[in-house]
C-alpha positions, 0 to 999 in steps of 0.5 A: 206354907206359912199361912197353912201352918198358922191356920193349923195352929189356930184350929188346934187352939180353938179345938183345945178351947172347946175341949176345956170348956166342955170339961168345965161344964161336965165338972160343974154338972158333976158338982151339982149332982154330988151337992 
């Protein structure tokens, strides 16, 4: 049970990290377009 919970938490953190990175990249692209 504990190991399963740990894996789930790790998956959530990794997915959130990728989402944040995508947002940063999209923001940078928008800034480049506007500039």
